[in-house]
C-alpha positions as CSV (number, residue, x, y, z in Angstrom):
1,X,-34.5,80.9,-6.9
2,X,-30.8,80.0,-6.3
3,X,-31.1,76.6,-7.9
4,X,-32.6,73.2,-7.5
5,X,-31.5,70.3,-5.2
6,X,-32.6,66.8,-6.2
7,X,-33.1,64.3,-3.4
8,X,-33.4,60.8,-4.9
9,X,-34.3,57.7,-3.0
10,X,-33.9,54.1,-4.1
11,X,-35.7,50.8,-3.4
12,X,-37.9,50.2,-0.4
13,X,-37.5,53.7,1.0
14,X,-41.2,54.2,0.2
15,X,-41.7,52.0,3.3
16,X,-39.5,54.1,5.6
17,X,-41.1,54.3,9.0
18,X,-42.5,50.8,8.6
19,X,-39.6,48.8,7.4
20,X,-37.2,47.7,10.1
21,X,-37.7,50.7,12.4
22,X,-35.0,49.4,14.8
23,X,-32.5,50.1,11.9
24,X,-34.2,52.9,9.9
25,X,-36.2,54.7,12.6
26,X,-39.8,55.8,12.6
27,X,-39.6,58.9,10.3
28,X,-41.5,58.4,7.0
29,X,-40.2,59.5,3.7
30,X,-42.8,62.3,3.8
31,X,-41.1,63.5,7.1
32,X,-37.7,63.5,5.4
33,X,-39.1,65.4,2.4
34,X,-40.6,68.1,4.8
35,X,-37.3,68.5,6.6
36,X,-35.3,68.8,3.4
37,X,-37.8,71.2,1.8
38,X,-37.7,73.4,4.8
39,X,-33.9,73.8,4.7
40,X,-33.8,74.2,0.9
41,X,-36.6,76.7,0.6
42,X,-35.4,78.8,3.5
43,X,-32.1,79.2,1.6
44,X,-33.9,80.1,-1.7
45,X,-33.5,76.7,-3.4
46,X,-36.0,74.5,-5.1
47,X,-36.3,70.9,-4.1
48,X,-37.2,67.9,-6.2
49,X,-37.8,64.9,-4.0
50,X,-38.4,61.4,-5.5
51,X,-38.4,57.7,-4.7
52,X,-38.2,54.7,-7.0
53,X,-37.9,50.9,-6.9
54,X,-36.8,50.9,-10.5
55,X,-33.2,51.3,-11.5
56,X,-34.0,52.8,-14.9
57,X,-36.1,55.5,-13.3
58,X,-33.2,56.5,-11.0
59,X,-30.9,56.7,-14.1
60,X,-33.5,58.9,-15.8
61,X,-33.7,61.2,-12.8
62,X,-29.9,61.5,-12.5
63,X,-29.7,62.4,-16.2
64,X,-32.3,65.0,-15.6
65,X,-30.2,66.5,-12.8
66,X,-27.0,66.1,-14.8
67,X,-26.7,69.7,-15.9
68,X,-28.0,72.7,-14.1
69,X,-28.8,71.3,-10.7
70,X,-27.3,72.8,-7.6
71,X,-26.7,69.4,-6.2
72,X,-28.0,65.8,-5.8
73,X,-28.6,63.9,-2.6
74,X,-28.9,60.2,-3.3
75,X,-29.8,57.4,-1.0
76,X,-29.3,54.6,-3.5
77,X,-30.5,51.9,-0.9
78,X,-30.1,48.5,-2.5
79,X,-28.8,50.1,-5.7
80,X,-25.7,50.8,-3.6
81,X,-24.2,47.4,-4.1
82,X,-24.6,46.4,-7.8
83,X,-26.4,49.1,-9.9
84,X,-23.7,49.9,-12.3
85,X,-26.1,51.8,-14.5
86,X,-26.8,54.2,-11.6
87,X,-23.0,54.5,-10.9
88,X,-22.4,55.5,-14.5
89,X,-25.2,58.0,-14.4
90,X,-23.7,59.6,-11.2
91,X,-20.4,59.9,-13.0
92,X,-22.0,62.1,-15.6
93,X,-23.7,64.5,-13.1
94,X,-21.9,67.9,-13.2
95,X,-22.9,69.1,-9.7
96,X,-21.9,67.8,-6.3
97,X,-23.5,64.5,-5.3
98,X,-23.9,63.5,-1.6
99,X,-24.5,59.8,-0.9
100,X,-26.7,59.3,2.1
101,X,-27.4,56.1,4.1
102,X,-29.8,56.2,7.1
103,X,-28.0,53.4,8.9
104,X,-24.2,53.1,9.2
105,X,-23.5,50.7,6.4
106,X,-20.1,49.9,7.8
107,X,-21.7,48.4,11.0
108,X,-24.4,46.3,9.4
109,X,-24.8,42.6,9.9
110,X,-23.6,41.6,6.4
111,X,-20.2,42.5,5.1
112,X,-21.6,43.2,1.6
113,X,-23.6,46.1,3.0
114,X,-20.5,48.0,3.7
115,X,-19.2,48.1,0.1
116,X,-20.9,50.9,-1.7
117,X,-19.9,51.1,-5.4
118,X,-21.4,54.7,-5.4
119,X,-18.9,56.2,-2.9
120,X,-16.1,56.2,-5.5
121,X,-17.9,58.9,-7.5
122,X,-19.8,60.8,-4.8
123,X,-18.6,64.1,-3.6
124,X,-19.2,63.0,0.0
125,X,-21.0,60.4,2.0
126,X,-23.2,60.6,5.1
127,X,-23.9,57.3,6.8
128,X,-25.4,56.3,10.1
129,X,-26.9,59.6,11.2
130,X,-30.5,58.5,10.6
131,X,-32.8,60.6,8.5
132,X,-31.0,63.7,9.8
133,X,-28.3,62.8,7.3
134,X,-30.5,64.1,4.5
135,X,-30.9,67.5,6.1
136,X,-27.1,67.7,6.6
137,X,-26.6,66.8,2.9
138,X,-29.0,69.5,1.8
139,X,-27.4,72.1,4.1
140,X,-24.0,71.2,2.7
141,X,-25.2,71.5,-0.9
142,X,-26.7,74.9,-0.1
143,X,-23.3,76.0,1.4
144,X,-21.4,74.8,-1.6
145,X,-23.7,76.6,-4.0
146,X,-23.5,79.9,-2.1
147,X,-19.7,80.0,-2.2
């Protein structure tokens, strides 16, 4: 196995496919996991796919991936705006970290939604491409690891 990619999801993403489908689409988190796993495993990578509504759990998972992971894809969801503990944990991760948002956070109804505190420490950001953004992030991490 070439390495492991961690895909970490924040608050309320367990309700993906049900919550505000006009914004987030009809794909479920299980659909996203299937698509990411297909890409990762086809390239010889393992995939850890998780979701939490608890900030401390996200921090623990980032610390777990800190050393030795091929990459991290994180959709911080509501942690995006004020979870400084998550931000600090991302700073300590030694592999590339791709921040993913299903909706385009820069076009959302509230100005505060466009201000991600995570972007400053992420390797890259994908926003507004729906759940396909996850697949693109996994593909990018595979490409980086294979260089």
